[in-house]
C-alpha positions in Angstrom: 0.0 0.0 0.0 1.4 3.4 -1.0 1.4 6.4 1.2 -0.6 9.3 -0.3 1.4 12.3 -1.4 -1.2 14.9 -0.5 0.2 17.3 2.1 -0.8 20.8 3.0 1.4 23.7 2.3 3.9 24.2 5.1 3.2 20.8 6.7 5.6 19.2 9.1 5.8 15.8 7.5 9.2 14.1 8.1 10.8 10.9 7.1 13.3 9.1 9.4 16.0 7.6 7.1 15.9 3.8 7.0 19.7 3.7 7.1 19.5 5.1 10.6 17.8 1.9 11.8 20.3 -0.6 13.1 18.7 -4.0 13.2 15.1 -5.2 13.5 13.2 -7.3 16.0 9.9 -9.0 15.7 8.1 -8.8 19.1 5.1 -10.9 20.0 2.6 -8.7 21.9 -0.2 -10.2 23.9 -3.3 -8.0 24.3 -6.3 -9.6 26.0 -6.9 -12.9 24.3 -5.0 -12.0 21.1 -1.4 -12.0 20.0 0.1 -9.7 17.5 3.6 -9.5 15.8 5.1 -6.1 15.9 8.3 -5.3 13.9 10.4 -2.5 15.4 13.9 -1.1 15.4 16.1 -3.1 17.7 18.4 -0.3 18.8 16.2 2.8 19.2 18.9 4.7 21.1 21.4 4.3 18.3 18.9 5.8 15.9 19.0 9.1 17.8 22.7 9.5 17.0 22.2 9.5 13.2 23.2 12.8 11.7 19.8 13.3 9.9 17.9 12.6 13.1 20.1 15.0 15.1 19.7 17.7 12.4 15.9 17.3 12.4 15.9 17.8 16.2 18.1 20.8 15.8 15.8 22.5 13.3 12.4 21.5 14.8 13.0 19.6 18.0 11.5 16.5 16.4 12.5 13.0 17.7 11.3 9.7 16.3 9.5 8.5 19.4 7.6 6.0 17.2 10.5 3.5 17.2 9.6 2.2 20.6 6.5 0.2 21.7 5.3 2.3 24.6 3.1 1.1 27.5 0.4 3.5 26.5 0.0 1.7 23.2 -0.6 -1.5 25.0 -3.2 0.2 27.3 -5.1 1.7 24.3 -5.0 -1.7 22.5 -6.5 -3.3 25.6 -9.2 -0.7 25.9 -10.1 -1.1 22.2 -10.4 -4.9 22.4 -12.6 -4.7 25.5 -15.4 -2.9 23.6 -17.9 -4.0 21.0 -17.7 -2.0 17.8 -19.9 -1.9 14.7 -18.0 -3.7 11.9 -16.6 -1.2 9.3 -16.6 1.8 11.6 -14.1 4.3 10.3 -11.4 5.1 12.8 -8.3 7.3 12.8 -5.2 6.5 14.8 -3.3 9.7 15.6 0.5 9.4 15.9 0.3 5.7 15.1 4.0 4.9 15.3 4.4 1.1 15.1 0.6 0.7 14.8 -0.3 -1.6 17.7 -3.6 0.1 18.7 -4.7 0.4 15.0 -3.9 -3.3 14.5 -6.0 -4.2 17.5 -8.8 -2.0 16.1 -8.5 -3.8 12.7 -8.7 -7.1 14.4 -12.0 -5.9 16.0 -13.5 -5.2 12.7 -12.9 -1.4 12.3 -11.6 0.3 9.2 -8.5 2.1 10.3 -6.6 5.1 8.9 -3.1 5.1 10.4 -1.7 8.6 10.6 1.7 10.0 11.6 3.9 12.9 10.8 6.7 10.5 10.0 6.4 8.6 6.8 8.8 5.8 8.0 6.4 5.2 11.0 3.6 4.8 8.5 5.7 2.2 6.6 6.1 0.2 9.8 2.5 0.5 10.7 1.4 -0.8 7.3 4.0 -3.6 7.4 2.9 -4.6 10.8 -0.8 -4.6 9.9 -0.1 -6.8 6.9 2.1 -9.1 8.9 -0.9 -9.8 11.1 -3.1 -10.7 8.2 -5.0 -7.4 8.2 -5.6 -5.3 5.1 -8.6 -2.9 5.6 -6.6 0.2 6.4 -5.2 3.4 4.9 -2.0 5.4 5.6 -2.1 9.1 6.0 0.8 11.5 6.6 -0.6 14.0 9.0 0.8 17.2 10.5 -1.5 18.2 13.5 -1.0 21.9 12.7 -2.0 21.5 9.0 -4.5 18.7 8.7 -6.3 18.1 5.3 -9.8 19.4 5.2 -12.8 17.0 5.1 -11.5 14.4 7.5 -14.3 12.9 9.7 -14.2 9.8 11.8 -16.6 8.1 14.2 -13.7 6.9 16.3 -10.4 8.7 16.9 -7.7 7.3 19.1 -4.1 7.7 20.0 -1.5 6.8 22.7 1.4 8.8 24.3 0.6 12.0 22.3 1.5 14.6 24.9 5.2 14.2 25.6 5.5 18.0 25.7 3.1 20.8 26.6 3.4 22.4 23.2 1.7 19.3 21.7 -1.5 19.7 23.7 -3.3 22.6 21.9 -2.6 21.2 18.3 -3.8 17.8 19.4 -7.1 19.0 20.9 -7.8 21.2 17.9 -7.1 18.3 15.6 -9.5 16.1 17.6 -12.2 18.8 17.3 -11.7 19.0 13.6 -11.7 15.3 12.7 -14.1 13.8 15.3 -17.6 13.3 13.9 -20.4 15.0 15.9 -21.6 11.8 17.5 -18.2 10.2 17.6 -15.8 9.5 20.5 -12.0 9.8 21.0 -9.9 7.5 23.1 -6.5 8.7 24.3 -4.1 6.9 26.7 -1.2 8.6 28.5 1.3 7.6 31.1 0.3 10.5 33.3 2.9 12.8 31.9 3.4 16.3 33.2 1.2 17.9 30.4 -1.8 15.8 31.5 -3.4 18.6 33.5 -3.0 21.0 30.6 -4.7 18.4 28.4 -7.7 18.3 30.7 -8.0 22.1 30.9 -7.6 22.4 27.2 -10.3 19.9 26.4 -12.7 21.7 28.7 -11.8 25.1 27.0 -12.6 23.6 23.6 -16.0 22.3 24.7 -15.1 18.6 24.9 -16.4 16.4 27.7 -14.3 13.6 29.0 -14.1 10.8 31.5 -10.9 9.1 32.8 -10.1 5.5 33.8 -6.9 4.2 35.3 -5.1 1.7 33.0 -2.2 -0.7 33.5 -0.1 -2.5 30.9 3.3 -4.0 30.5 5.3 -6.9 29.1 4.3 -10.4 30.4 6.5 -11.1 33.4 8.0 -7.6 33.2 7.4 -4.2 34.8 3.9 -2.8 34.5 3.1 0.8 33.9 0.2 2.9 35.1 -1.6 5.4 32.9 -5.0 7.0 32.1 -7.6 6.4 29.4 -9.4 9.5 28.3 -12.8 9.0 26.7 -13.7 12.3 24.9 -16.9 13.4 23.3 -18.2 16.7 21.9 -20.5 18.9 24.0 -22.0 22.2 22.8 -21.6 24.0 26.1 -18.5 22.3 27.6 -18.3 21.2 31.2 -19.2 23.0 34.3 -16.0 23.2 36.4 -17.7 21.0 39.1 -18.1 18.2 36.5 -14.5 17.9 35.5 -13.2 14.4 35.9 -9.9 13.7 37.7 
């Protein structure tokens, strides 16, 4: 599957060079009663020393966080598989990285659009989906600050999207633009420092949310704690007394 070329003017689409990746590993990931194979770079730290990656960070403070399989991705995958979905529901994964949550969604019968600002991440997500026998998906290069017009999804989801406070406002604005009026958005986060800012920004943009504590980790390994945000639109926003968390 090819990645579409359409990009908005001034978009921040990047492409981590494949030669920066030193070795690959196929990891078997257990989520609920299902097992998925996820291919990922074996030495993520070494990738950060590549001159092109360092130059990209110097010019725009971009780092390819997608190369790791984060606990929040496991949390989101678990949350997706615990629900009943209408087959064929159109879903958008924001910042898909290696694609585990989107793959879980595909296995549950949804039609998924993997999106990321890094084209190489999209290649991995597409490869991983196909490696698990899944084909009903699209790939979309997406800069949160310059999204294409006309995108609308009944389900929007993403994991570990607020590493930094500067990501919060563009993320919430993107959710507001692409989430269908009756749709919902699921976000998982490892309770990073910008989490409080995320909650306040959601309220300011007229979005209602609930939270749920989640745990995930490798079998037999360290488990991580995080939060699942379930976000919906509301015309009037939330009264401060109704805020969750």
